[in-house]
C-alpha positions in Angstrom: 115.4 215.7 40.5 115.2 212.6 42.6 112.1 211.2 44.3 111.3 208.0 46.5 109.2 205.3 44.9 106.9 203.1 47.7 106.3 199.5 45.7 103.2 197.4 47.1 102.9 193.6 45.4 99.0 194.2 44.6 96.4 191.1 46.3 99.3 190.5 49.8 98.0 192.2 52.7 100.9 192.9 54.8 101.7 190.4 57.4 100.7 190.0 61.2 101.9 188.2 64.9 99.4 186.8 66.9 97.8 188.9 68.4 97.8 188.6 73.0 94.4 187.0 73.5 95.0 185.1 70.0 98.0 183.5 72.6 96.2 183.3 75.3 93.7 181.5 73.7 96.2 179.0 72.8 98.4 178.6 75.9 93.9 177.9 77.5 94.3 175.0 74.7 97.5 173.6 75.2 96.5 173.4 78.9 93.3 171.5 78.6 95.2 169.5 76.4 98.0 169.2 78.3 95.7 168.2 81.6 93.7 165.4 79.5 96.9 163.5 78.7 97.9 163.3 82.2 95.2 162.0 83.5 94.6 160.1 80.9 97.9 158.8 81.9 97.4 158.6 85.5 94.3 156.1 84.5 96.7 154.2 83.2 99.1 153.9 85.9 96.1 153.2 88.0 95.1 150.8 86.6 98.2 148.9 85.3 99.0 148.9 89.0 95.3 147.7 90.2 95.8 144.9 87.8 99.6 144.1 89.2 97.9 144.2 92.4 95.1 141.6 91.6 97.7 139.6 89.6 99.8 139.4 91.9 97.1 138.3 95.1 95.7 135.7 93.1 99.1 134.4 91.8 99.7 133.9 95.7 96.5 132.9 96.6 97.0 129.7 93.9 100.5 128.9 94.6 99.2 128.4 98.5 96.5 126.2 97.3 98.2 123.9 95.4 100.8 122.9 98.9 97.8 122.8 100.8 95.9 120.1 98.5 99.3 118.3 97.5 99.8 118.0 101.1 95.9 116.3 102.1 95.4 114.7 98.8 98.7 112.8 100.1 97.3 112.4 103.8 95.5 109.4 105.4 92.0 109.7 106.3 92.3 108.4 110.1 89.0 108.0 112.2 90.7 106.8 115.5 94.2 107.9 115.8 96.3 105.8 118.4 97.8 107.5 120.0 95.3 110.1 120.3 98.7 112.5 119.9 100.7 112.6 117.0 104.4 111.2 118.7 106.2 113.6 116.5 105.2 116.9 117.8 106.0 115.9 121.2 109.5 116.5 123.1 112.2 115.7 121.3 110.3 114.0 118.5 111.7 115.9 115.2 114.8 115.5 113.8 115.5 111.7 114.9 119.5 110.7 114.9 120.5 108.1 112.5 117.8 109.8 110.3 118.4 113.4 110.2 121.6 115.5 110.5 122.0 117.0 114.5 121.3 118.8 116.1 118.9 115.6 116.7 115.7 115.4 119.0 114.1 118.5 118.5 111.1 119.7 119.9 108.2 121.4 117.7 107.1 125.1 118.5 103.6 124.4 119.8 100.5 126.8 118.3 99.1 128.5 121.1 96.2 126.5 122.4 96.9 123.8 120.3 94.8 120.2 121.1 95.8 118.6 123.2 94.6 115.0 121.1 93.0 114.6 118.0 89.3 112.6 117.1 90.4 111.9 113.9 93.0 113.4 111.2 93.0 115.3 108.7 91.4 117.6 112.1 90.9 121.5 111.5 90.8 122.9 115.4 89.4 126.7 115.2 90.6 127.9 118.4 94.6 127.4 117.6 93.5 128.0 113.3 95.3 125.2 113.0 94.7 121.6 110.1 96.5 119.1 111.0 96.6 116.1 109.2 99.3 113.1 109.1 101.3 111.2 105.9 101.5 107.5 104.7 104.7 107.2 107.0 103.0 109.0 110.4 104.9 112.3 109.8 103.0 115.2 110.9 102.1 118.6 109.0 100.2 121.2 110.4 99.0 124.3 108.6 98.7 127.0 110.6 96.5 130.8 110.5 98.2 134.0 112.5 100.8 132.2 114.2 102.9 135.0 114.4 101.8 137.9 112.1 97.8 138.2 111.9 97.9 138.6 108.1 100.4 134.9 107.5 99.5 131.5 107.2 102.4 129.3 108.2 103.7 125.6 107.4 105.1 122.8 109.6 106.2 120.3 106.9 105.7 116.5 107.8 109.0 115.8 107.2 110.5 114.2 110.8 113.8 116.2 109.7 112.1 119.4 109.8 111.3 121.2 113.1 109.8 124.6 112.4 106.8 126.5 111.2 107.8 128.5 107.7 106.0 131.3 106.4 103.7 130.1 103.7 101.9 133.1 102.1 101.1 136.5 103.4 99.2 139.8 103.1 95.4 137.2 103.5 92.7 139.8 105.6 93.0 139.5 109.2 89.6 138.0 110.2 88.7 135.3 106.7 91.9 135.0 105.6 92.3 131.1 105.8 88.5 129.0 107.1 87.9 125.5 107.1 85.6 123.1 106.9 85.3 119.0 107.2 82.1 117.3 107.1 82.2 113.9 105.1 85.1 113.7 105.3 85.9 116.2 102.4 87.8 119.6 102.9 85.9 122.9 102.4 89.1 125.2 102.1 88.3 129.3 101.5 91.5 131.7 101.4 91.1 135.0 101.2 93.6 137.9 100.0 92.9 141.4 98.7 94.4 143.8 96.9 94.4 147.8 95.5 91.5 148.8 93.1 92.2 151.6 90.7 90.4 153.5 93.0 93.0 153.0 95.7 90.1 151.3 98.1 91.0 147.4 98.9 88.8 145.0 98.0 88.7 141.2 98.4 90.0 138.3 96.7 88.8 134.6 97.3 89.8 131.4 96.3 87.9 128.2 97.3 88.8 124.6 96.9 87.5 121.4 98.3 89.7 118.2 98.7 90.0 115.1 100.3 93.1 112.7 101.6 93.4 109.5 99.4 94.7 107.0 101.9 
């Protein structure tokens, strides 16, 4: 007589898969964890960008300030210039023949509203936004704010063979990017730029230095 035999292991419950509710709960938890990781990554990225922006602007401010300080420190303090207007800023005053390569006798494109005379050097003119100075050889240098673009400083080097302004720094504040005060022969220069914060807002970053002619 043939019969059927059923064998069950004692003490072992039958294996079952996840229920639909358990799967939905697991998926929800996974999405929450993923969202948290995404927010962490975005926050880290924003912090990195903000730090990079701030570092870049600060480096630009330091570079511009060092160039300006170097030029102003090596300039002369002259309380009675004669002539009152620098010769090398006049017509054909740059790139003299025999000293500089051709073309020679070039004229500097003077800033708008540039002073017609100077009572002393270094001299800050708020109207033309120019800081004019001269070196020991009588060569004239000029730092000009907002010559063409409203967020930049331009520099005419005190070099007889240079007749054009060059860009020194950009991304300055359009209202307070460069401010100069002169008192007792001491120049106080403030440079203000901006950077993007973690909240993607613009924040000001300033650097101020004091210097005076050593000659």
